[in-house]
VEXLUM-399512 format. One line per field, with one value per residue (C-alpha): residue number from 1; residue in three letters; x, y, z. Coordinates in Angstrom, 1 decimal, always signed. Last residue first. Layout:
BEGIN
seq = [NUM/...]
type = [ala/...]
X = [X/...]
Y = [Y/...]
Z = [Z/...]
***
This chain:
BEGIN
seq = [210/209/208/207/206/205/204/203/202/201/200/199/198/197/196/195/194/193/192/191/190/189/188/187/186/185/184/183/182/181/180/179/178/177/176/175/174/173/172/171/170/169/168/167/166/165/164/163/162/161/160/159/158/157/156/155/154/153/152/151/150/149/148/147/146/145/144/143/142/141/140/139/138/137/136/135/134/133/132/131/130/129/128/127/126/125/124/123/122/121/120/119/118/117/116/115/114/113/112/111/110/109/108/107/106/105/104/103/102/101/100/99/98/97/96/95/94/93/92/91/90/89/88/87/86/85/84/83/82/81/80/79/78/77/76/75/74/73/72/71/70/69/68/67/66/65/64/63/62/61/60/59/58/57/56/55/54/53/52/51/50/49/48/47/46/45/44/43/42/41/40/39/38/37/36/35/34/33/32/31/30/29/28/27/26/25/24/23/22/21/20/19/18/17/16/15/14/13/12/11/10/9/8/7/6/5/4/3/2/1]
type = [trp/gly/arg/ala/ile/trp/glu/asp/leu/gln/pro/arg/glu/asp/gly/ile/thr/thr/asp/leu/gly/his/gly/pro/met/val/ile/thr/asp/ala/asp/leu/glu/ala/phe/leu/leu/arg/asp/ile/ser/glu/ile/ile/thr/glu/phe/asp/ala/gly/glu/gly/gln/thr/ala/gly/pro/gly/gly/pro/phe/leu/thr/asp/gly/ser/phe/leu/val/pro/his/asp/val/leu/lys/phe/ser/met/ser/gly/pro/thr/his/gly/pro/asn/leu/ile/thr/gln/leu/ser/leu/lys/gly/val/thr/ile/arg/thr/asp/his/glu/leu/leu/tyr/asp/tyr/ser/met/asp/asn/leu/met/pro/ala/asp/glu/ala/thr/ile/gly/val/lys/tyr/gly/ala/asn/arg/met/glu/pro/ile/ala/gln/ile/his/asp/trp/his/gly/his/thr/glu/leu/ile/thr/arg/val/gly/thr/ala/glu/ala/leu/glu/leu/leu/gln/glu/his/glu/asp/ala/ala/asp/leu/leu/ala/ala/glu/gly/thr/glu/thr/cys/arg/val/ser/phe/val/asn/asn/asp/tyr/pro/gly/val/val/leu/lys/his/ile/glu/val/gly/thr/ala/ser/tyr/his/leu/ser/ala/ser/leu/asp/his/ala/met]
X = [-11.8/-13.8/-11.9/-11.8/-10.9/-8.1/-6.8/-7.0/-4.9/-2.1/+0.4/+0.5/+1.4/+5.1/+5.9/+4.2/+6.4/+5.8/+6.3/+5.2/+2.1/-0.4/-0.8/+1.1/+4.6/+4.7/+8.2/+8.2/+10.4/+7.6/+7.3/+4.1/+1.3/-0.7/-0.4/-1.1/-3.7/-5.6/-5.3/-5.5/-8.4/-10.3/-9.8/-10.8/-14.0/-15.0/-14.6/-16.6/-16.3/-18.6/-19.5/-17.2/-16.8/-14.2/-11.0/-7.7/-6.5/-4.5/-1.5/+0.9/-1.3/-2.9/-5.6/-5.1/-2.5/-0.6/+2.6/+4.5/+8.3/+10.6/+12.0/+11.8/+8.4/+7.4/+4.0/+1.2/-2.0/-5.4/-8.6/-11.5/-14.5/-13.1/-11.5/-12.7/-11.3/-7.7/-7.0/-3.3/-1.4/+2.2/+4.7/+7.5/+11.1/+13.2/+11.7/+8.5/+6.3/+2.9/+2.2/-1.3/-2.9/-6.1/-7.0/-6.0/-8.1/-6.7/-6.6/-8.4/-11.2/-11.4/-15.1/-16.1/-12.9/-15.0/-16.5/-13.1/-13.1/-14.6/-12.9/-9.5/-7.3/-4.7/-3.5/-1.5/+0.9/+0.8/+1.1/-2.7/-3.0/-0.8/-2.8/-6.2/-4.9/-3.5/-6.5/-6.7/-5.5/-7.4/-10.6/-10.8/-10.4/-8.0/-4.3/-3.9/-1.1/+0.5/+2.5/+5.9/+7.7/+11.4/+12.5/+13.1/+10.1/+7.7/+9.2/+8.8/+5.3/+4.5/+5.7/+3.6/+0.6/+0.2/-2.2/-2.7/-1.4/-1.2/+1.7/+4.1/+5.8/+9.4/+11.8/+15.5/+16.5/+18.9/+17.8/+14.2/+12.2/+9.2/+7.9/+5.8/+3.2/+2.3/-0.7/-0.3/-4.1/-3.9/-1.9/+1.5/+4.2/+6.7/+8.6/+11.2/+11.8/+15.0/+15.5/+18.1/+20.1/+18.5/+17.2/+14.5/+13.1/+15.0/+13.1/+15.9/+18.5/+16.3/+16.1/+13.4/+14.3/+13.0]
Y = [+15.7/+18.7/+21.4/+23.8/+21.0/+19.8/+23.4/+23.8/+20.7/+21.6/+22.8/+19.3/+17.4/+18.3/+18.3/+15.0/+13.5/+11.8/+8.3/+7.3/+5.4/+3.1/+2.0/+5.0/+5.3/+8.7/+9.7/+11.7/+14.8/+17.1/+15.4/+13.5/+14.3/+17.2/+16.2/+12.5/+12.0/+15.3/+16.5/+13.1/+11.9/+15.2/+15.1/+11.4/+12.0/+15.1/+13.1/+10.0/+6.4/+3.6/+2.8/+4.5/+8.2/+9.0/+8.5/+8.7/+12.1/+14.6/+15.6/+12.8/+10.2/+9.8/+7.4/+4.6/+2.7/+5.3/+3.5/+6.1/+6.4/+8.7/+6.0/+5.6/+3.8/+2.9/+4.5/+2.3/+3.6/+2.0/+2.2/+0.8/+2.8/+2.9/+5.9/+7.9/+6.2/+6.6/+4.2/+4.6/+1.5/+2.0/-0.4/-1.8/-2.8/-5.2/-8.2/-6.8/-5.9/-4.4/-1.3/-0.2/+3.1/+1.9/-1.8/-4.5/-7.7/-11.3/-14.3/-13.4/-14.8/-15.1/-15.7/-12.0/-10.0/-6.8/-7.8/-7.2/-3.5/-2.2/-4.9/-3.8/-6.2/-8.8/-11.8/-14.8/-16.4/-20.2/-20.9/-21.2/-17.8/-16.3/-18.1/-16.9/-13.3/-12.7/-10.7/-8.4/-4.9/-4.7/-5.9/-3.0/-4.2/-1.7/-1.2/-5.0/-6.3/-9.6/-11.7/-13.4/-12.3/-13.4/-11.2/-14.0/-16.1/-13.1/-11.8/-15.3/-15.6/-12.1/-12.9/-16.0/-14.2/-11.8/-9.6/-7.3/-9.1/-5.6/-4.7/-7.6/-7.9/-8.9/-10.9/-11.2/-10.5/-7.5/-6.5/-5.9/-6.1/-4.1/-5.8/-3.4/-4.0/-1.2/-1.8/-1.1/-1.2/-4.3/-6.3/-5.8/-3.2/-4.7/-2.8/-3.9/-1.8/-2.6/-1.7/-1.9/+1.2/+2.6/+1.2/+2.1/+0.6/-2.7/-4.7/-5.3/-6.0/-8.6/-10.7/-13.3/-16.9/-18.8]
Z = [-7.5/-6.6/-8.5/-5.5/-3.0/-5.2/-5.5/-1.7/-1.3/-3.7/-1.1/+0.5/-2.7/-3.2/+0.5/+1.1/-1.6/-5.0/-6.4/-9.8/-11.1/-9.4/-5.8/-4.4/-3.0/-1.1/-0.1/+3.2/+2.7/+3.9/+7.2/+8.0/+10.5/+9.2/+5.5/+6.2/+8.9/+9.0/+5.4/+3.7/+5.8/+5.3/+1.6/+1.4/+3.4/+1.4/-1.9/-0.8/-2.0/-1.0/-4.6/-7.0/-8.0/-5.4/-7.4/-5.4/-4.1/-6.2/-8.3/-7.6/-5.9/-2.5/-1.4/-4.0/-1.9/+0.1/+1.0/+3.0/+3.3/+5.2/+7.5/+11.2/+10.9/+7.4/+7.1/+5.7/+4.1/+4.5/+2.5/+4.5/+3.3/-0.3/-2.0/+1.0/+4.1/+5.1/+8.0/+8.9/+9.9/+11.1/+9.5/+11.6/+10.9/+12.9/+11.1/+9.7/+12.7/+12.0/+14.2/+15.0/+14.3/+12.5/+12.4/+9.9/+10.0/+9.7/+7.4/+4.2/+2.0/-1.7/-1.6/-1.6/-1.2/-1.2/+2.1/+3.8/+2.9/+6.1/+8.2/+7.0/+5.1/+6.1/+4.0/+5.2/+2.8/+2.5/-1.2/-1.4/+0.2/-2.6/-5.3/-3.8/-3.2/-6.7/-8.0/-4.9/-6.0/-9.3/-7.6/-5.2/-1.5/+0.0/+1.0/+1.4/+3.6/+2.7/+5.2/+5.7/+2.6/+2.5/-0.5/-3.0/-2.1/-2.2/-5.4/-7.1/-5.7/-7.0/-10.5/-10.7/-9.1/-12.0/-10.1/-7.1/-4.0/-2.4/-0.1/+0.6/+3.9/+4.4/+6.6/+5.8/+9.4/+9.1/+5.6/+6.7/+3.5/+2.3/-0.8/-3.0/-5.7/-8.0/-10.2/-13.9/-14.6/-16.8/-14.3/-12.7/-11.8/-9.4/-6.6/-4.1/-0.9/+1.0/+4.7/+7.4/+6.4/+3.3/+0.0/-2.4/-5.7/-6.1/-8.7/-11.1/-8.5/-6.9/-10.0/-9.2/-9.8/-12.8]
***
């Protein structure tokens, strides 16, 4: 069964479409960022329900998969996606979390990943995991934050390799200080927010400690 692109369309502007699926027991957001001029796309997080993701990838012209971090709920579909020929990138810090799933290349901080005529800027945002990465859509007000930034606070920092002070510093310095207030934040779970909505809450998050 072919994927219905109109049903998954989440955002569109000149030259770009972003498609969104919600998959798995933790309602993970999976995004396909598509250059409408060339028909090429990148998939963010091969989370789960690989049949759906394969249909989305084929329908939107996905060329590669970018992982926001290595937690198990964000990587369940990697083996099937790689078997289908899609290459997977993840940071060196989080690559060990893939265990025997493997990957194809490493993502580094402050580089640009070309998607047709679009590009995604990589932002290493440690704290939720040592190698958590956000992706800013260059020349568009969109940030894919993975589990680093959500409506109402940072991602969880109780797990192994997580650190609250690190995630706060990372969000403040690399996201709040660098991005415009109207930047739409598309997180790894739940609803979108904006930098402008979240930035004024930083001191409140620090005071509560999570």
